[in-house]
C-alpha positions as CSV (number, residue, x, y, z in Angstrom):
1,M,0.0,0.1,0.1
2,K,1.3,3.4,-1.1
3,R,2.1,6.0,1.6
4,N,0.1,9.2,0.7
5,S,0.9,11.2,3.9
6,V,3.8,11.9,6.6
7,S,2.4,13.1,10.4
8,V,5.2,15.8,10.6
9,F,7.7,17.5,8.5
10,M,10.6,19.8,8.7
11,I,13.3,21.3,6.8
12,A,16.4,19.0,6.9
13,G,18.8,20.7,8.8
14,L,19.0,19.0,12.4
15,L,19.3,22.2,15.1
16,S,19.7,21.6,19.0
17,V,16.7,23.8,20.8
18,L,18.5,25.8,23.2
19,L,18.1,25.5,26.5
20,S,18.1,28.9,28.9
21,G,20.5,28.7,31.6
22,C,22.7,26.5,30.0
23,Q,26.2,26.7,29.1
24,A,29.2,24.8,27.2
25,K,32.3,25.2,26.2
26,G,33.5,25.4,22.5
27,E,35.8,22.1,22.2
28,S,38.0,20.6,19.3
29,G,35.8,17.6,18.0
30,G,32.3,19.6,18.2
31,G,29.4,18.9,20.3
32,T,26.7,21.6,20.6
33,S,26.2,25.0,23.1
34,E,23.1,24.5,24.9
35,V,22.7,28.2,26.1
36,A,19.6,30.6,26.8
37,S,20.4,32.3,23.6
38,E,23.2,32.6,20.9
39,P,25.6,35.9,20.6
40,V,26.1,37.7,17.6
41,I,29.7,37.6,16.6
42,S,29.7,41.2,14.7
43,M,33.7,41.8,14.1
44,E,36.1,39.4,13.6
45,E,40.2,39.8,13.4
46,G,42.1,37.5,11.8
47,H,39.3,35.1,12.5
48,T,39.3,31.3,12.0
49,E,35.2,30.4,11.3
50,E,33.7,28.0,14.4
51,G,33.5,24.8,13.0
52,N,36.0,24.1,10.6
53,D,39.0,24.8,12.4
54,D,40.7,22.2,14.9
55,K,40.8,25.0,17.9
56,G,37.7,25.8,18.7
57,G,35.0,24.1,16.5
58,E,33.2,20.9,15.2
59,N,35.4,18.4,12.9
60,T,33.4,17.8,9.8
61,G,35.4,15.8,8.3
62,T,34.2,12.4,6.7
63,E,37.7,10.4,7.7
64,Q,36.8,7.4,9.8
65,T,39.6,6.7,12.9
66,G,39.8,3.0,12.4
67,R,40.0,3.0,16.3
68,E,36.5,0.6,16.5
69,N,34.1,-1.5,14.8
70,P,31.5,1.1,14.7
71,K,28.5,-1.8,14.4
72,A,30.2,-3.3,17.7
73,G,31.3,-0.7,19.2
74,Q,34.6,-2.0,21.1
75,K,37.0,0.0,22.3
76,V,40.7,-0.7,20.4
77,E,43.3,0.9,22.7
78,T,46.0,2.4,20.4
79,E,49.4,4.0,21.4
80,T,47.9,6.8,21.3
81,D,45.4,6.2,24.1
82,K,48.6,4.7,26.2
83,R,50.7,7.6,25.9
84,I,47.5,9.8,26.9
85,S,46.5,7.6,29.7
86,A,50.1,8.2,31.1
87,L,49.5,11.9,31.5
88,P,48.5,14.0,34.2
89,Y,45.1,15.4,34.6
90,Q,45.1,19.1,34.8
91,F,41.9,21.0,36.0
92,V,41.1,24.6,34.9
93,R,37.5,25.3,36.4
94,T,36.4,27.7,33.6
95,Y,37.0,25.4,31.0
96,G,37.5,21.6,32.0
97,I,40.2,18.9,32.3
98,F,43.4,18.5,30.2
99,Q,46.1,16.1,29.4
100,S,49.0,17.5,27.8
101,E,52.8,16.6,28.8
102,Y,53.2,20.8,29.5
103,P,51.7,22.7,32.0
104,V,48.2,25.0,31.7
105,Y,48.2,28.4,33.8
106,E,45.0,29.5,34.4
107,L,43.9,33.2,35.4
108,E,44.2,33.9,39.3
109,S,41.3,36.1,40.1
110,V,39.1,37.8,37.9
111,I,39.8,41.4,37.0
112,E,37.5,44.2,36.4
113,T,37.7,48.3,35.5
114,K,35.4,50.1,34.6
115,I,34.7,53.5,32.6
116,P,32.2,55.4,35.0
117,Q,31.6,58.4,32.6
118,K,30.4,56.2,29.9
119,E,28.8,53.2,32.2
120,K,31.1,50.6,30.7
121,S,32.0,47.7,32.9
122,L,35.3,45.1,31.3
123,V,35.7,41.9,33.1
124,L,38.8,39.5,32.4
125,S,36.3,36.0,32.8
126,S,39.1,33.7,32.0
127,A,42.7,33.3,31.2
128,I,44.6,30.3,30.2
129,C,48.1,29.7,29.2
130,Q,50.3,27.0,27.4
131,N,53.9,27.2,25.8
132,Q,53.7,30.0,24.0
133,E,49.9,30.0,23.8
134,L,47.7,32.6,25.7
135,I,43.9,32.7,25.0
136,V,41.6,35.3,27.1
137,S,38.0,35.7,27.5
138,I,36.8,39.0,28.2
139,V,33.1,40.3,29.1
140,M,31.7,43.7,28.4
141,D,28.8,45.5,30.0
142,D,27.3,49.0,28.3
143,Y,25.0,50.6,30.3
144,S,24.6,53.6,28.3
145,E,21.4,54.7,27.3
146,V,22.5,55.4,23.6
147,R,23.4,51.8,23.4
148,E,19.8,51.1,24.6
149,T,18.3,53.0,22.1
150,A,20.9,51.9,19.3
151,V,19.4,48.5,19.6
152,G,15.8,49.3,20.6
153,G,15.2,51.5,17.6
154,D,17.6,52.0,14.7
155,S,20.3,49.3,13.6
156,L,23.3,49.8,14.5
157,E,24.6,50.0,10.9
158,D,22.1,53.0,10.8
159,S,23.6,54.3,14.1
160,G,26.0,57.7,13.4
161,Y,29.8,57.5,13.2
162,E,31.0,59.9,15.6
163,P,35.1,60.0,15.6
164,P,36.3,60.5,19.2
165,G,37.5,64.2,19.7
166,D,39.5,63.1,22.9
167,G,40.6,59.6,21.8
168,G,38.2,58.2,23.8
169,M,35.6,55.5,22.3
170,A,31.9,57.2,20.5
171,A,29.3,55.6,22.6
172,S,27.5,54.4,19.0
173,G,28.4,51.3,18.3
174,R,29.0,51.4,14.7
175,Y,32.3,53.3,16.1
176,Q,32.9,50.6,18.6
177,N,32.9,48.2,15.7
178,Q,35.0,50.5,13.5
179,L,37.4,50.1,16.1
180,W,37.6,46.7,16.4
181,V,37.8,46.1,12.6
182,S,41.0,48.7,12.4
183,G,43.2,46.4,14.5
184,E,42.8,48.4,17.7
185,G,40.8,47.2,19.8
186,L,43.0,44.8,22.1
187,F,47.0,44.9,22.7
188,L,48.8,42.7,25.2
189,T,51.6,43.4,27.1
190,G,53.9,41.5,29.2
191,P,57.3,39.5,29.7
192,G,59.7,39.7,26.9
193,I,56.8,42.2,24.5
194,Q,57.5,45.4,23.1
195,E,56.3,48.0,25.1
196,A,53.6,49.0,23.0
197,G,52.4,45.4,23.0
198,I,50.9,42.9,20.5
199,K,48.0,42.3,18.8
200,P,45.9,38.9,18.7
201,Q,46.9,36.2,16.7
202,E,43.1,35.4,16.1
203,S,39.9,37.3,17.9
204,V,36.1,37.4,17.7
205,Y,33.8,40.3,19.3
206,A,30.3,39.0,20.1
207,S,27.3,40.4,21.3
208,Y,24.5,38.7,23.4
209,P,21.5,40.8,22.0
210,D,18.6,39.3,24.3
211,Y,20.8,40.5,27.9
212,L,19.2,43.8,26.9
213,G,15.9,42.4,27.5
214,A,16.8,40.5,30.4
215,Y,18.9,42.9,32.2
216,G,18.5,46.4,30.6
217,H,22.0,46.7,29.1
218,M,23.9,45.3,26.4
219,R,26.8,42.6,27.0
220,Y,29.5,41.6,24.7
221,F,32.4,39.2,24.5
222,I,35.8,39.4,23.6
223,E,38.1,36.5,22.9
224,A,41.2,36.5,21.3
225,R,44.5,33.6,20.9
226,F,47.7,35.4,21.2
227,E,51.6,33.8,20.6
228,I,53.6,34.9,23.2
229,P,57.1,34.7,24.1
230,F,58.6,31.7,25.7
231,I,58.2,30.6,29.3
232,S,59.6,27.9,31.5
233,E,57.7,25.1,32.5
234,H,58.9,25.0,35.7
235,E,57.2,28.1,36.9
236,N,54.1,28.3,39.4
237,V,52.7,31.4,38.2
238,L,53.0,33.4,35.3
239,T,53.0,37.7,36.5
240,G,53.4,41.1,34.9
241,Y,51.0,41.1,31.9
242,A,47.9,43.1,31.2
243,L,45.4,44.0,28.5
244,R,44.4,47.1,27.1
245,V,40.9,47.1,25.5
246,L,39.3,49.3,23.4
247,D,39.7,52.7,24.7
248,F,39.5,51.5,28.7
249,E,41.4,53.9,29.9
250,E,43.1,51.4,32.9
251,P,44.6,48.3,31.3
252,L,43.5,44.7,33.1
253,E,46.5,43.7,35.1
254,F,46.3,39.7,35.0
255,V,48.4,36.8,37.0
256,M,47.9,33.2,35.9
257,K,48.9,30.2,38.3
258,R,49.4,26.9,37.4
259,A,46.4,24.3,37.0
260,S,46.1,21.3,39.5
261,E,47.2,18.1,38.2
262,Y,45.8,14.9,39.8
263,G,46.8,11.2,39.0
264,T,43.4,10.2,38.4
265,L,39.7,11.4,38.0
266,E,39.0,10.1,41.3
267,E,41.6,12.2,43.0
268,L,40.5,15.1,40.8
269,V,37.0,14.4,42.0
270,A,38.2,14.7,45.8
271,G,40.7,17.4,45.3
272,E,37.9,19.2,43.7
273,H,35.1,18.5,45.7
274,G,32.6,16.6,43.3
275,G,31.0,14.0,42.1
276,M,31.4,11.4,39.2
277,D,30.1,8.6,37.5
278,T,31.2,6.6,34.3
279,H,30.1,4.3,32.0
280,D,31.7,2.9,29.0
281,G,34.9,5.1,29.9
282,I,32.9,8.4,29.7
283,S,33.2,10.1,33.1
284,I,30.7,13.0,33.9
285,I,32.2,14.8,36.8
286,S,29.6,17.4,38.8
287,M,30.4,20.4,40.8
288,G,28.2,22.7,42.9
289,E,27.9,26.2,44.3
290,K,25.4,28.6,45.6
291,V,24.6,31.5,43.4
292,K,21.8,34.2,43.8
293,E,19.8,32.6,41.1
294,G,19.7,28.9,42.6
295,I,22.8,26.6,42.1
296,L,25.6,26.5,39.5
297,I,26.6,23.2,38.2
298,S,29.7,22.8,36.2
299,W,29.7,19.7,34.5
300,Y,33.0,17.9,33.0
301,V,32.6,15.8,30.3
302,Y,35.8,13.2,29.7
303,S,35.8,10.2,27.4
304,E,39.4,7.7,27.8
305,R,38.7,7.8,23.9
306,E,39.8,10.3,21.4
307,G,37.4,12.7,19.8
308,R,34.2,10.9,21.4
309,Q,31.4,14.2,20.8
310,I,29.6,13.4,24.0
311,S,26.1,16.4,25.1
312,I,24.6,15.7,28.4
313,I,22.0,18.4,26.9
314,Y,20.3,18.0,23.3
315,K,16.9,18.7,22.5
316,P,15.6,18.0,19.0
317,P,13.3,20.6,17.3
318,Y,9.7,20.5,18.7
319,Q,10.9,17.5,21.0
320,E,10.5,16.8,24.5
321,I,13.1,15.0,26.1
322,D,13.9,14.1,29.9
323,L,16.4,16.7,31.4
324,P,19.1,16.0,34.5
325,I,17.4,16.7,38.0
326,L,19.3,18.3,40.9
327,S,17.6,16.1,44.0
328,G,17.7,17.3,47.6
329,K,16.4,16.1,50.9
330,E,12.9,16.2,50.1
331,K,13.0,17.7,47.2
332,Q,13.8,17.7,43.2
333,Y,14.8,21.1,41.2
334,P,14.7,21.5,37.5
335,M,16.8,23.3,35.3
336,K,16.2,27.4,35.8
337,E,15.0,29.1,32.7
338,L,16.5,32.4,32.1
339,P,16.2,34.7,29.0
340,A,19.7,35.3,29.5
341,N,22.6,33.1,31.1
342,P,24.6,35.9,33.9
343,Y,27.1,33.3,34.6
344,W,28.3,32.6,30.8
345,N,31.7,34.3,30.6
346,S,32.8,32.7,27.6
347,I,31.6,31.3,24.0
348,G,34.6,29.0,23.7
349,Q,36.1,30.4,20.7
350,Y,39.7,29.3,21.0
351,R,41.3,26.7,22.9
352,L,44.5,25.3,23.8
353,S,46.6,23.2,20.7
354,D,49.1,20.9,22.4
355,V,46.5,19.1,24.7
356,E,46.1,15.4,24.3
357,G,43.1,14.6,26.0
358,Y,40.3,17.3,26.7
359,G,37.2,17.5,28.3
360,R,34.9,19.9,28.2
361,R,32.8,21.9,30.8
362,Y,29.0,22.5,30.9
363,S,27.6,24.7,33.2
364,C,23.8,24.9,34.1
365,L,21.5,26.8,36.5
366,F,18.9,24.8,38.8
367,D,16.2,26.7,40.3
368,V,17.3,26.0,44.1
369,P,15.7,29.2,46.5
370,Q,19.0,30.4,48.4
371,D,16.9,29.3,51.9
372,E,17.3,25.5,50.1
373,Q,20.9,26.0,49.4
374,S,22.2,23.4,51.8
375,G,23.9,20.2,52.2
376,S,24.6,17.6,49.8
377,Y,22.9,17.0,46.4
378,R,22.0,14.5,44.0
379,M,22.7,14.7,40.5
380,D,20.4,12.6,38.2
381,I,21.6,12.7,34.3
382,P,18.8,10.3,32.3
383,G,21.6,10.1,29.6
384,I,23.6,11.6,27.3
385,T,23.7,12.0,23.3
386,F,26.5,10.8,20.9
387,L,26.9,13.9,17.9
388,N,28.4,12.7,14.8
389,H,30.0,15.3,12.6
390,E,31.3,12.7,10.0
391,E,29.3,12.2,6.7
392,S,28.4,9.1,5.6
393,P,29.2,7.1,2.6
394,H,27.0,7.4,-0.5
395,I,24.4,5.0,-0.6
396,T,22.0,4.1,-3.3
397,L,18.4,2.5,-3.2
398,D,16.1,1.3,-5.8
399,I,12.8,2.8,-5.9
400,P,10.3,0.1,-5.8
401,D,6.8,-0.5,-7.1
402,D,4.9,0.2,-3.6
403,Y,7.1,-1.3,-0.7
404,E,10.6,-3.2,0.4
405,A,11.8,-3.9,3.5
406,L,15.4,-3.3,3.8
407,N,18.4,-3.7,6.3
408,E,20.7,-1.4,4.9
409,E,23.3,-0.5,7.7
410,I,25.0,2.9,7.6
411,P,28.1,3.0,10.7
412,W,29.3,5.9,12.8
413,K,31.8,5.6,15.8
414,E,28.5,5.6,18.5
415,G,26.0,3.8,16.9
416,S,24.5,3.0,13.1
417,V,21.3,4.0,11.4
418,R,19.4,1.2,10.1
419,I,17.1,1.8,6.9
420,L,14.4,-0.4,7.5
421,G,12.1,0.3,4.4
422,I,11.2,2.3,1.5
423,T,8.0,3.1,0.2
424,R,7.0,4.4,-3.0
425,M,4.6,7.9,-2.2
426,E,1.7,9.3,-4.1
427,P,3.3,12.6,-5.8
428,Q,3.5,15.2,-3.2
429,S,2.4,19.0,-2.8
430,V,5.2,21.4,-2.8
431,A,5.3,25.0,-2.4
432,V,8.2,26.3,-4.3
433,T,9.1,30.3,-5.0
434,D,9.9,30.8,-9.0
435,G,12.5,33.4,-9.9
436,K,10.3,36.3,-9.1
437,G,9.7,35.8,-6.0
438,K,6.4,34.0,-6.4
439,E,4.8,30.5,-4.6
440,K,3.6,28.4,-6.7
441,V,2.5,24.3,-4.9
442,R,3.5,21.7,-7.4
443,E,3.7,18.0,-6.9
444,R,6.9,16.0,-7.2
445,P,7.3,12.3,-6.8
446,A,8.6,10.8,-3.6
447,V,9.7,7.7,-1.9
448,Y,9.8,7.6,2.3
449,I,12.5,5.7,4.2
450,D,11.5,4.1,7.6
451,V,14.8,4.3,9.9
452,Q,16.1,3.7,13.5
453,A,19.3,4.1,15.5
454,A,21.2,0.4,15.5
455,H,23.3,-0.7,18.7
456,E,24.8,-4.4,19.6
457,D,25.1,-3.4,23.6
458,K,23.7,0.3,24.1
459,D,20.2,1.3,24.5
460,L,20.5,3.9,21.3
461,A,17.4,6.3,20.4
462,L,17.7,8.1,17.2
463,K,17.6,12.0,17.9
464,G,18.6,13.6,14.4
465,L,20.1,13.1,11.4
466,I,20.7,15.3,8.2
467,C,19.7,13.2,4.9
468,Q,20.7,14.9,1.4
469,R,19.5,13.6,-2.4
470,K,22.0,13.7,-4.9
471,L,20.7,15.9,-7.7
472,R,20.3,14.6,-11.3
473,W,23.0,17.2,-12.6
474,T,24.7,18.2,-10.0
475,G,24.9,19.4,-6.0
476,W,22.6,17.8,-3.6
477,E,19.3,18.4,-2.0
478,H,18.1,18.4,2.0
479,E,15.5,15.9,2.6
480,R,12.5,15.9,5.2
481,Y,12.4,14.4,8.4
482,D,9.9,13.0,10.8
483,F,9.8,12.3,14.5
484,D,7.8,9.6,16.2
485,K,5.2,9.8,19.0
486,N,8.4,9.1,21.5
487,G,10.6,11.8,19.7
488,N,12.8,9.6,18.1
489,L,13.6,10.5,14.2
490,S,11.6,7.8,12.3
491,G,12.3,8.5,8.9
492,F,12.5,10.5,5.6
493,R,10.5,12.1,2.8
494,V,12.8,11.7,-0.2
495,F,12.1,13.6,-3.6
496,Y,13.3,13.0,-7.1
497,D,12.8,13.6,-10.3
498,E,10.4,12.1,-13.3
499,G,12.2,9.2,-14.5
500,D,14.6,8.2,-11.9
501,S,14.9,4.5,-11.1
502,S,16.8,5.5,-7.9
503,V,18.2,7.9,-5.3
504,T,21.3,8.4,-4.4
505,L,21.7,9.4,-0.8
506,K,24.4,10.5,1.8
507,F,23.7,11.7,5.6
508,N,25.2,13.6,8.1
509,G,24.7,15.3,11.9
510,A,23.9,11.9,13.7
511,A,22.7,12.3,17.1
512,F,22.5,8.9,18.9
513,Y,20.4,9.1,22.5
514,W,22.1,6.4,25.2
515,N,19.7,5.5,27.6
516,Q,22.1,5.2,30.7
517,P,21.6,7.2,33.8
518,F,24.8,9.1,35.4
519,V,24.0,9.7,39.3
520,M,25.8,11.3,41.4
521,E,26.3,13.2,44.8
522,V,27.0,16.6,44.2
523,P,28.7,18.4,47.2
524,L,27.6,22.4,47.6
525,G,30.9,24.4,47.6
526,K,30.8,28.1,49.2
């Protein structure tokens, strides 16, 4: 029997629905960023686009590592794995867990400066250094009425350009952007650096648009990567460094201390007062602290196998999933929903180059009233999501007269997608826009393919997948997908051209939800 309709369909291109109150640092190998709202990167200087480099984005390459059989999911320990496992764990609370043969240095304390007359403040929220590489993250808050007017009314591009008569920064956002484009926005001074300072090798300047409506002022993020003169590996403290930002008169002088080192993850958890649970070589460490809005939980996700791409919170479009819960003695506390996350202090654009093993940090707020913030808590994470950005090999399916059962498997590192069958559909009505911008409805022939997640050892569910069809002449077309009543991606509606006898497909963006609870105690810090 031919399939006549599809229950729910959307344009392909899976997106993670971003959860308010949660944030994830960027890391090599990707993952999604779970935040209340995303920043808008408005200015770049020597910037490598996120997602395409090996410092701060996703690995979109198609090459398989060959370190495991994707169908069996069995780990094969390599010499690289053995070498990494022998390295100490270096812990930086604002970034995560590092394994490297070189020492890592972190910011000793947060540094803040202000321009009172211009209603602006600047905070150096984090700095991390290794060898000759220094990465800094800066938060700038702008309380000026001019900024509020520009954002609420005219666009920044339309606001007036006012060159500073006194050498200071004009209030308009456009001038601030022009200053950044000119390369005069950020300088580093310090030991072995020329007196005038050096510019970053790469930098990014991003706005946080939702902050204005939530807190009444604008917030911006500045991140930069510098190459600095050689530093000794035997120093415990690095001093004498300062940042000059935009036209702030006072530089941000800062000190970096050597990161704490531990021989095992268990020692790290004990030393940093956290809780941990481990399954299949994946460890999640939880640490909590009291804040005004509730309890801020930091998760550090570490895998024994390099290159695993893991998300604690991944939410498919328009689907509900079970979220982590924080439990006290008598109550359970949900994640706190916020229009903008006040504890988001870094967009995680860059990461250190000489790191062998890296465990990323997530941070998330839980809605715990201040008078209930005491004692220990338990963290219940119902499952995690494996994010696979590799593209599958091409697969060609014959178009049947009616329905044909299939058993085709498309493997990724953490699981497989199984194609269960293909159905020839009745012609589908599709809205298209012609060259003059007018929308028309026409019918197109289509097939429907049923899919599900497959794994021999793990209880996996398919939460995300992008399917593209090879066009007859050139290029690829994104196809449309469905979710079933349980929120699992169940199939694709695939169009084809009249006269075609087969469809050639490729897949990427596989998101496998692993139904494996992680449960741990979370002692509450001061």
